[in-house]
BALOKOL-311248 format. One record per atom (N, C-alpha, C, CB): x negated, y, z; residue in one letter; atom name. Coordinates in steps of 0.05 Angstrom, whole numbers, always signed. Glycine has a CB too. Example, Ala and Ser with C-alpha at 12.3 -4.5 7.8 and 13.67 -1.06 7.14 Angstrom:
BALOKOL-311248
u: -264; v: -114; w: +156; r: A; a: N $
u: -246; v: -90; w: +156; r: A; a: CA $
u: -264; v: -66; w: +156; r: A; a: C $
u: -226; v: -89; w: +181; r: A; a: CB $
u: -257; v: -45; w: +142; r: S; a: N $
u: -273; v: -21; w: +143; r: S; a: CA $
u: -258; v: +1; w: +157; r: S; a: C $
u: -282; v: -12; w: +114; r: S; a: CB $
***
This chain:
BALOKOL-311248
u: -216; v: -153; w: -146; r: M; a: N $
u: -229; v: -124; w: -170; r: M; a: CA $
u: -220; v: -105; w: -152; r: M; a: C $
u: -212; v: -116; w: -208; r: M; a: CB $
u: -204; v: -100; w: -140; r: P; a: N $
u: -199; v: -75; w: -125; r: P; a: CA $
u: -229; v: -74; w: -114; r: P; a: C $
u: -173; v: -76; w: -101; r: P; a: CB $
u: -236; v: -88; w: -93; r: R; a: N $
u: -260; v: -97; w: -74; r: R; a: CA $
u: -278; v: -83; w: -95; r: R; a: C $
u: -265; v: -135; w: -66; r: R; a: CB $
u: -288; v: -102; w: -122; r: T; a: N $
u: -319; v: -83; w: -131; r: T; a: CA $
u: -316; v: -53; w: -135; r: T; a: C $
u: -332; v: -92; w: -162; r: T; a: CB $
u: -285; v: -43; w: -154; r: I; a: N $
u: -285; v: -23; w: -157; r: I; a: CA $
u: -291; v: -1; w: -139; r: I; a: C $
u: -267; v: -22; w: -165; r: I; a: CB $
u: -287; v: -4; w: -111; r: F; a: N $
u: -287; v: +8; w: -95; r: F; a: CA $
u: -317; v: +16; w: -75; r: F; a: C $
u: -267; v: -4; w: -86; r: F; a: CB $
u: -328; v: -9; w: -83; r: R; a: N $
u: -358; v: -20; w: -66; r: R; a: CA $
u: -378; v: +4; w: -91; r: R; a: C $
u: -367; v: -71; w: -70; r: R; a: CB $
u: -366; v: -5; w: -115; r: V; a: N $
u: -377; v: +18; w: -143; r: V; a: CA $
u: -374; v: +40; w: -139; r: V; a: C $
u: -364; v: +19; w: -172; r: V; a: CB $
u: -345; v: +51; w: -138; r: V; a: N $
u: -345; v: +78; w: -136; r: V; a: CA $
u: -354; v: +90; w: -101; r: V; a: C $
u: -312; v: +86; w: -147; r: V; a: CB $
u: -355; v: +75; w: -73; r: A; a: N $
u: -366; v: +91; w: -57; r: A; a: CA $
u: -391; v: +90; w: -57; r: A; a: C $
u: -358; v: +89; w: -36; r: A; a: CB $
u: -409; v: +79; w: -76; r: F; a: N $
u: -442; v: +81; w: -78; r: F; a: CA $
u: -445; v: +109; w: -92; r: F; a: C $
u: -457; v: +54; w: -99; r: F; a: CB $
u: -429; v: +110; w: -131; r: A; a: N $
u: -429; v: +132; w: -140; r: A; a: CA $
u: -427; v: +166; w: -121; r: A; a: C $
u: -410; v: +124; w: -156; r: A; a: CB $
u: -408; v: +151; w: -102; r: E; a: N $
u: -406; v: +182; w: -89; r: E; a: CA $
u: -431; v: +180; w: -74; r: E; a: C $
u: -376; v: +191; w: -67; r: E; a: CB $
u: -432; v: +163; w: -62; r: A; a: N $
u: -468; v: +172; w: -49; r: A; a: CA $
u: -490; v: +189; w: -62; r: A; a: C $
u: -486; v: +146; w: -47; r: A; a: CB $
u: -482; v: +172; w: -81; r: L; a: N $
u: -512; v: +174; w: -104; r: L; a: CA $
u: -501; v: +208; w: -107; r: L; a: C $
u: -512; v: +148; w: -145; r: L; a: CB $
u: -480; v: +213; w: -119; r: S; a: N $
u: -478; v: +241; w: -131; r: S; a: CA $
u: -473; v: +261; w: -110; r: S; a: C $
u: -456; v: +243; w: -151; r: S; a: CB $
u: -471; v: +250; w: -79; r: W; a: N $
u: -476; v: +266; w: -66; r: W; a: CA $
u: -512; v: +281; w: -59; r: W; a: C $
u: -461; v: +254; w: -49; r: W; a: CB $
u: -526; v: +250; w: -60; r: L; a: N $
u: -560; v: +259; w: -69; r: L; a: CA $
u: -562; v: +276; w: -91; r: L; a: C $
u: -580; v: +233; w: -80; r: L; a: CB $
u: -550; v: +278; w: -119; r: G; a: N $
u: -563; v: +302; w: -136; r: G; a: CA $
u: -544; v: +322; w: -124; r: G; a: C $
u: -564; v: +299; w: -173; r: G; a: CB $
u: -529; v: +330; w: -110; r: L; a: N $
u: -512; v: +352; w: -105; r: L; a: CA $
u: -532; v: +367; w: -87; r: L; a: C $
u: -481; v: +345; w: -92; r: L; a: CB $
u: -542; v: +344; w: -68; r: L; a: N $
u: -556; v: +357; w: -43; r: L; a: CA $
u: -589; v: +359; w: -55; r: L; a: C $
u: -553; v: +334; w: -12; r: L; a: CB $
u: -601; v: +332; w: -84; r: I; a: N $
u: -621; v: +354; w: -92; r: I; a: CA $
u: -615; v: +377; w: -107; r: I; a: C $
u: -640; v: +344; w: -104; r: I; a: CB $
u: -590; v: +380; w: -114; r: G; a: N $
u: -589; v: +408; w: -138; r: G; a: CA $
u: -597; v: +434; w: -126; r: G; a: C $
u: -555; v: +417; w: -150; r: G; a: CB $
u: -574; v: +438; w: -97; r: M; a: N $
u: -576; v: +447; w: -72; r: M; a: CA $
u: -606; v: +465; w: -61; r: M; a: C $
u: -572; v: +422; w: -57; r: M; a: CB $
u: -614; v: +444; w: -62; r: Y; a: N $
u: -648; v: +445; w: -44; r: Y; a: CA $
u: -671; v: +466; w: -73; r: Y; a: C $
u: -666; v: +393; w: -40; r: Y; a: CB $
u: -658; v: +462; w: -98; r: F; a: N $
u: -671; v: +479; w: -117; r: F; a: CA $
u: -658; v: +502; w: -116; r: F; a: C $
u: -672; v: +469; w: -145; r: F; a: CB $
u: -634; v: +508; w: -116; r: K; a: N $
u: -616; v: +528; w: -123; r: K; a: CA $
u: -626; v: +542; w: -95; r: K; a: C $
u: -582; v: +518; w: -130; r: K; a: CB $
u: -628; v: +530; w: -68; r: W; a: N $
u: -622; v: +548; w: -42; r: W; a: CA $
u: -658; v: +548; w: -33; r: W; a: C $
u: -594; v: +530; w: -14; r: W; a: CB $
u: -674; v: +529; w: -27; r: I; a: N $
u: -694; v: +531; w: -18; r: I; a: CA $
u: -726; v: +535; w: -47; r: I; a: C $
u: -690; v: +505; w: +3; r: I; a: CB $
u: -726; v: +525; w: -59; r: A; a: N $
u: -740; v: +528; w: -82; r: A; a: CA $
u: -740; v: +551; w: -91; r: A; a: C $
u: -733; v: +514; w: -99; r: A; a: CB $
u: -710; v: +562; w: -95; r: D; a: N $
u: -709; v: +580; w: -111; r: D; a: CA $
u: -718; v: +585; w: -142; r: D; a: C $
u: -716; v: +593; w: -99; r: D; a: CB $
u: -700; v: +559; w: -146; r: A; a: N $
u: -711; v: +548; w: -179; r: A; a: CA $
u: -685; v: +555; w: -201; r: A; a: C $
u: -720; v: +506; w: -180; r: A; a: CB $
u: -664; v: +562; w: -190; r: G; a: N $
u: -641; v: +562; w: -198; r: G; a: CA $
u: -619; v: +551; w: -199; r: G; a: C $
u: -643; v: +565; w: -209; r: G; a: CB $
u: -600; v: +552; w: -215; r: E; a: N $
u: -576; v: +535; w: -214; r: E; a: CA $
u: -574; v: +511; w: -229; r: E; a: C $
u: -557; v: +548; w: -221; r: E; a: CB $
u: -598; v: +493; w: -237; r: G; a: N $
u: -584; v: +480; w: -261; r: G; a: CA $
u: -584; v: +458; w: -248; r: G; a: C $
u: -596; v: +478; w: -290; r: G; a: CB $
u: -587; v: +447; w: -226; r: G; a: N $
u: -580; v: +425; w: -211; r: G; a: CA $
u: -560; v: +425; w: -206; r: G; a: C $
u: -590; v: +420; w: -191; r: G; a: CB $
u: -549; v: +449; w: -190; r: V; a: N $
u: -517; v: +450; w: -176; r: V; a: CA $
u: -502; v: +451; w: -207; r: V; a: C $
u: -508; v: +486; w: -151; r: V; a: CB $
u: -504; v: +464; w: -220; r: K; a: N $
u: -486; v: +461; w: -249; r: K; a: CA $
u: -486; v: +432; w: -253; r: K; a: C $
u: -499; v: +478; w: -279; r: K; a: CB $
u: -507; v: +421; w: -253; r: V; a: N $
u: -501; v: +395; w: -277; r: V; a: CA $
u: -486; v: +379; w: -243; r: V; a: C $
u: -543; v: +373; w: -301; r: V; a: CB $
u: -491; v: +369; w: -224; r: F; a: N $
u: -486; v: +357; w: -209; r: F; a: CA $
u: -461; v: +356; w: -190; r: F; a: C $
u: -503; v: +360; w: -201; r: F; a: CB $
u: -457; v: +383; w: -185; r: G; a: N $
u: -420; v: +397; w: -179; r: G; a: CA $
u: -400; v: +388; w: -186; r: G; a: C $
u: -411; v: +422; w: -188; r: G; a: CB $
u: -405; v: +382; w: -218; r: P; a: N $
u: -374; v: +373; w: -227; r: P; a: CA $
u: -377; v: +344; w: -234; r: P; a: C $
u: -360; v: +390; w: -254; r: P; a: CB $
u: -400; v: +337; w: -228; r: I; a: N $
u: -403; v: +301; w: -231; r: I; a: CA $
u: -391; v: +282; w: -200; r: I; a: C $
u: -445; v: +293; w: -234; r: I; a: CB $
u: -405; v: +314; w: -184; r: H; a: N $
u: -400; v: +293; w: -157; r: H; a: CA $
u: -367; v: +303; w: -156; r: H; a: C $
u: -424; v: +303; w: -120; r: H; a: CB $
u: -361; v: +323; w: -154; r: G; a: N $
u: -323; v: +335; w: -157; r: G; a: CA $
u: -312; v: +314; w: -172; r: G; a: C $
u: -314; v: +370; w: -178; r: G; a: CB $
u: -329; v: +299; w: -196; r: T; a: N $
u: -301; v: +276; w: -211; r: T; a: CA $
u: -308; v: +250; w: -197; r: T; a: C $
u: -302; v: +269; w: -253; r: T; a: CB $
u: -326; v: +251; w: -184; r: I; a: N $
u: -336; v: +213; w: -178; r: I; a: CA $
u: -317; v: +220; w: -141; r: I; a: C $
u: -394; v: +201; w: -175; r: I; a: CB $
u: -326; v: +247; w: -133; r: F; a: N $
u: -300; v: +245; w: -103; r: F; a: CA $
u: -274; v: +247; w: -111; r: F; a: C $
u: -301; v: +272; w: -77; r: F; a: CB $
u: -261; v: +256; w: -139; r: V; a: N $
u: -232; v: +258; w: -138; r: V; a: CA $
u: -226; v: +222; w: -146; r: V; a: C $
u: -219; v: +285; w: -163; r: V; a: CB $
u: -248; v: +204; w: -167; r: A; a: N $
u: -247; v: +181; w: -164; r: A; a: CA $
u: -248; v: +164; w: -134; r: A; a: C $
u: -264; v: +176; w: -180; r: A; a: CB $
u: -266; v: +166; w: -122; r: Y; a: N $
u: -269; v: +155; w: -89; r: Y; a: CA $
u: -242; v: +161; w: -83; r: Y; a: C $
u: -292; v: +172; w: -66; r: Y; a: CB $
u: -226; v: +185; w: -74; r: V; a: N $
u: -200; v: +189; w: -59; r: V; a: CA $
u: -181; v: +162; w: -75; r: V; a: C $
u: -185; v: +225; w: -64; r: V; a: CB $
u: -174; v: +174; w: -102; r: L; a: N $
u: -159; v: +156; w: -120; r: L; a: CA $
u: -160; v: +129; w: -108; r: L; a: C $
u: -170; v: +157; w: -148; r: L; a: CB $
u: -177; v: +114; w: -113; r: V; a: N $
u: -199; v: +85; w: -121; r: V; a: CA $
u: -199; v: +82; w: -80; r: V; a: C $
u: -247; v: +96; w: -146; r: V; a: CB $
u: -197; v: +94; w: -60; r: S; a: N $
u: -192; v: +93; w: -29; r: S; a: CA $
u: -164; v: +85; w: -32; r: S; a: C $
u: -196; v: +122; w: -10; r: S; a: CB $
u: -140; v: +102; w: -48; r: L; a: N $
u: -111; v: +105; w: -37; r: L; a: CA $
u: -95; v: +74; w: -53; r: L; a: C $
u: -95; v: +142; w: -49; r: L; a: CB $
u: -109; v: +68; w: -66; r: W; a: N $
u: -109; v: +43; w: -93; r: W; a: CA $
u: -113; v: +21; w: -71; r: W; a: C $
u: -140; v: +43; w: -124; r: W; a: CB $
u: -135; v: +26; w: -71; r: V; a: N $
u: -139; v: -4; w: -51; r: V; a: CA $
u: -136; v: -14; w: -17; r: V; a: C $
u: -168; v: -11; w: -55; r: V; a: CB $
u: -127; v: +23; w: -6; r: S; a: N $
u: -108; v: +16; w: +17; r: S; a: CA $
u: -85; v: +5; w: +12; r: S; a: C $
u: -101; v: +35; w: +32; r: S; a: CB $
u: -73; v: +12; w: -12; r: R; a: N $
u: -40; v: -11; w: -4; r: R; a: CA $
u: -49; v: -36; w: -27; r: R; a: C $
u: +7; v: +9; w: -16; r: R; a: CB $
u: -71; v: -37; w: -39; r: A; a: N $
u: -80; v: -66; w: -43; r: A; a: CA $
u: -89; v: -85; w: -12; r: A; a: C $
u: -109; v: -63; w: -65; r: A; a: CB $
u: -97; v: -70; w: +2; r: Y; a: N $
u: -101; v: -91; w: +20; r: Y; a: CA $
u: -91; v: -85; w: +52; r: Y; a: C $
u: -132; v: -97; w: +19; r: Y; a: CB $
u: -69; v: -67; w: +47; r: R; a: N $
u: -50; v: -65; w: +60; r: R; a: CA $
u: -62; v: -52; w: +88; r: R; a: C $
u: -35; v: -91; w: +60; r: R; a: CB $
u: -77; v: -28; w: +96; r: W; a: N $
u: -98; v: -18; w: +106; r: W; a: CA $
u: -76; v: -1; w: +121; r: W; a: C $
u: -122; v: -5; w: +86; r: W; a: CB $
u: -90; v: +8; w: +152; r: D; a: N $
u: -63; v: +23; w: +171; r: D; a: CA $
u: -73; v: +40; w: +157; r: D; a: C $
u: -58; v: +29; w: +207; r: D; a: CB $
u: -64; v: +67; w: +171; r: A; a: N $
u: -66; v: +97; w: +173; r: A; a: CA $
u: -93; v: +100; w: +186; r: A; a: C $
u: -41; v: +111; w: +190; r: A; a: CB $
u: -96; v: +93; w: +204; r: K; a: N $
u: -130; v: +100; w: +214; r: K; a: CA $
u: -145; v: +85; w: +196; r: K; a: C $
u: -141; v: +90; w: +248; r: K; a: CB $
u: -148; v: +74; w: +183; r: T; a: N $
u: -166; v: +56; w: +168; r: T; a: CA $
u: -160; v: +77; w: +141; r: T; a: C $
u: -156; v: +18; w: +165; r: T; a: CB $
u: -152; v: +83; w: +130; r: T; a: N $
u: -139; v: +92; w: +98; r: T; a: CA $
u: -153; v: +125; w: +118; r: T; a: C $
u: -87; v: +85; w: +88; r: T; a: CB $
u: -149; v: +140; w: +140; r: V; a: N $
u: -160; v: +163; w: +135; r: V; a: CA $
u: -190; v: +164; w: +139; r: V; a: C $
u: -147; v: +181; w: +150; r: V; a: CB $
u: -199; v: +149; w: +153; r: L; a: N $
u: -232; v: +145; w: +147; r: L; a: CA $
u: -247; v: +143; w: +125; r: L; a: C $
u: -240; v: +127; w: +156; r: L; a: CB $
u: -228; v: +113; w: +105; r: A; a: N $
u: -238; v: +123; w: +86; r: A; a: CA $
u: -240; v: +146; w: +69; r: A; a: C $
u: -236; v: +111; w: +77; r: A; a: CB $
u: -216; v: +164; w: +68; r: L; a: N $
u: -214; v: +187; w: +67; r: L; a: CA $
u: -233; v: +207; w: +72; r: L; a: C $
u: -199; v: +189; w: +79; r: L; a: CB $
u: -240; v: +203; w: +91; r: A; a: N $
u: -251; v: +229; w: +111; r: A; a: CA $
u: -286; v: +220; w: +108; r: A; a: C $
u: -237; v: +226; w: +153; r: A; a: CB $
u: -292; v: +184; w: +103; r: S; a: N $
u: -319; v: +190; w: +92; r: S; a: CA $
u: -324; v: +199; w: +68; r: S; a: C $
u: -333; v: +170; w: +93; r: S; a: CB $
u: -311; v: +210; w: +47; r: A; a: N $
u: -317; v: +221; w: +27; r: A; a: CA $
u: -339; v: +254; w: +37; r: A; a: C $
u: -287; v: +225; w: +12; r: A; a: CB $
u: -330; v: +260; w: +54; r: I; a: N $
u: -343; v: +290; w: +55; r: I; a: CA $
u: -367; v: +300; w: +73; r: I; a: C $
u: -322; v: +307; w: +64; r: I; a: CB $
u: -373; v: +273; w: +96; r: P; a: N $
u: -409; v: +281; w: +94; r: P; a: CA $
u: -417; v: +260; w: +79; r: P; a: C $
u: -430; v: +283; w: +126; r: P; a: CB $
u: -446; v: +271; w: +73; r: P; a: N $
u: -461; v: +266; w: +54; r: P; a: CA $
u: -469; v: +226; w: +67; r: P; a: C $
u: -490; v: +295; w: +54; r: P; a: CB $
u: -468; v: +211; w: +44; r: F; a: N $
u: -470; v: +181; w: +44; r: F; a: CA $
u: -445; v: +170; w: +54; r: F; a: C $
u: -492; v: +171; w: +60; r: F; a: CB $
u: -424; v: +182; w: +76; r: C; a: N $
u: -415; v: +159; w: +87; r: C; a: CA $
u: -386; v: +148; w: +81; r: C; a: C $
u: -418; v: +163; w: +113; r: C; a: CB $
u: -386; v: +146; w: +49; r: T; a: N $
u: -373; v: +128; w: +35; r: T; a: CA $
u: -391; v: +105; w: +37; r: T; a: C $
u: -366; v: +136; w: +8; r: T; a: CB $
u: -423; v: +99; w: +34; r: V; a: N $
u: -438; v: +67; w: +38; r: V; a: CA $
u: -430; v: +61; w: +61; r: V; a: C $
u: -471; v: +63; w: +38; r: V; a: CB $
u: -435; v: +83; w: +78; r: V; a: N $
u: -422; v: +67; w: +111; r: V; a: CA $
u: -398; v: +61; w: +115; r: V; a: C $
u: -424; v: +83; w: +137; r: V; a: CB $
u: -382; v: +68; w: +109; r: F; a: N $
u: -356; v: +57; w: +107; r: F; a: CA $
u: -349; v: +36; w: +90; r: F; a: C $
u: -341; v: +74; w: +101; r: F; a: CB $
u: -359; v: +32; w: +69; r: E; a: N $
u: -351; v: +13; w: +53; r: E; a: CA $
u: -369; v: -14; w: +65; r: E; a: C $
u: -357; v: +23; w: +21; r: E; a: CB $
u: -386; v: -11; w: +85; r: R; a: N $
u: -410; v: -36; w: +90; r: R; a: CA $
u: -390; v: -42; w: +110; r: R; a: C $
u: -448; v: -31; w: +100; r: R; a: CB $
u: -378; v: -23; w: +135; r: W; a: N $
u: -357; v: -27; w: +153; r: W; a: CA $
u: -339; v: -45; w: +143; r: W; a: C $
u: -343; v: -4; w: +161; r: W; a: CB $
u: -321; v: -31; w: +131; r: A; a: N $
u: -306; v: -41; w: +114; r: A; a: CA $
u: -303; v: -72; w: +103; r: A; a: C $
u: -312; v: -26; w: +98; r: A; a: CB $
u: -317; v: -77; w: +86; r: E; a: N $
u: -335; v: -109; w: +88; r: E; a: CA $
u: -342; v: -118; w: +106; r: E; a: C $
u: -359; v: -114; w: +78; r: E; a: CB $
u: -351; v: -113; w: +129; r: R; a: N $
u: -359; v: -129; w: +148; r: R; a: CA $
u: -335; v: -137; w: +171; r: R; a: C $
u: -383; v: -114; w: +160; r: R; a: CB $
u: -318; v: -120; w: +171; r: T; a: N $
u: -292; v: -130; w: +188; r: T; a: CA $
u: -277; v: -135; w: +173; r: T; a: C $
u: -278; v: -113; w: +207; r: T; a: CB $
u: -274; v: -145; w: +140; r: G; a: N $
u: -253; v: -165; w: +129; r: G; a: CA $
u: -233; v: -144; w: +121; r: G; a: C $
u: -241; v: -190; w: +151; r: G; a: CB $
u: -233; v: -112; w: +117; r: R; a: N $
u: -224; v: -101; w: +107; r: R; a: CA $
u: -222; v: -91; w: +72; r: R; a: C $
u: -228; v: -92; w: +123; r: R; a: CB $
u: -237; v: -104; w: +65; r: L; a: N $
u: -234; v: -106; w: +35; r: L; a: CA $
u: -234; v: -137; w: +29; r: L; a: C $
u: -260; v: -91; w: +18; r: L; a: CB $
u: -218; v: -151; w: +36; r: G; a: N $
u: -205; v: -184; w: +32; r: G; a: CA $
u: -232; v: -199; w: +42; r: G; a: C $
u: -193; v: -196; w: -6; r: G; a: CB $
u: -226; v: -217; w: +46; r: A; a: N $
u: -244; v: -245; w: +46; r: A; a: CA $
u: -254; v: -254; w: +33; r: A; a: C $
u: -238; v: -263; w: +50; r: A; a: CB $
u: -280; v: -258; w: +41; r: V; a: N $
u: -295; v: -271; w: +21; r: V; a: CA $
u: -314; v: -292; w: +36; r: V; a: C $
u: -311; v: -250; w: +6; r: V; a: CB $
u: -315; v: -319; w: +25; r: A; a: N $
u: -320; v: -339; w: +30; r: A; a: CA $
u: -350; v: -337; w: +32; r: A; a: C $
u: -309; v: -356; w: +13; r: A; a: CB $
u: -368; v: -348; w: +57; r: P; a: N $
u: -402; v: -341; w: +61; r: P; a: CA $
u: -414; v: -361; w: +37; r: P; a: C $
u: -416; v: -351; w: +100; r: P; a: CB $
u: -423; v: -357; w: +39; r: A; a: N $
u: -439; v: -376; w: +7; r: A; a: CA $
u: -438; v: -404; w: +27; r: A; a: C $
u: -485; v: -363; w: -9; r: A; a: CB $
u: -445; v: -399; w: +51; r: A; a: N $
u: -451; v: -437; w: +72; r: A; a: CA $
u: -435; v: -445; w: +64; r: A; a: C $
u: -451; v: -447; w: +108; r: A; a: CB $
u: -415; v: -426; w: +61; r: Q; a: N $
u: -379; v: -453; w: +60; r: Q; a: CA $
u: -367; v: -457; w: +38; r: Q; a: C $
u: -347; v: -444; w: +75; r: Q; a: CB $
u: -383; v: -449; w: +24; r: A; a: N $
u: -375; v: -463; w: -7; r: A; a: CA $
u: -373; v: -478; w: -16; r: A; a: C $
u: -380; v: -463; w: -22; r: A; a: CB $
u: -352; v: -503; w: -31; r: Q; a: N $
u: -346; v: -524; w: -31; r: Q; a: CA $
u: -361; v: -534; w: -49; r: Q; a: C $
u: -324; v: -529; w: -33; r: Q; a: CB $
u: -375; v: -560; w: -62; r: P; a: N $
u: -396; v: -567; w: -72; r: P; a: CA $
u: -383; v: -571; w: -100; r: P; a: C $
u: -411; v: -590; w: -58; r: P; a: CB $
u: -383; v: -573; w: -121; r: A; a: N $
u: -375; v: -578; w: -147; r: A; a: CA $
u: -378; v: -611; w: -142; r: A; a: C $
u: -395; v: -561; w: -173; r: A; a: CB $
u: -349; v: -619; w: -162; r: S; a: N $
u: -352; v: -653; w: -161; r: S; a: CA $
u: -362; v: -664; w: -178; r: S; a: C $
u: -331; v: -669; w: -159; r: S; a: CB $
***
């Protein structure tokens, strides 16, 4: 369960970054006002806080070392890095061992 929640929140954090960046484009480049930033700013802020809390929870649940925990938290700062971190954590077994489909036992 922590694994799934972490993956969803990491992806949502990256999507909220995308929304915020689009809003900043319209505010600063297209000079179209602050509408996008006013909408996506609070959304991104809320999901950012959720990602930090979920990362700390998952860190305890999977007994990450300090380096992995700091990497998880730092990945929320650059855009889209939460997804990069999540994929790395999955690939290296830091989100728990998941049996490959090829190794699954057939039902008897």
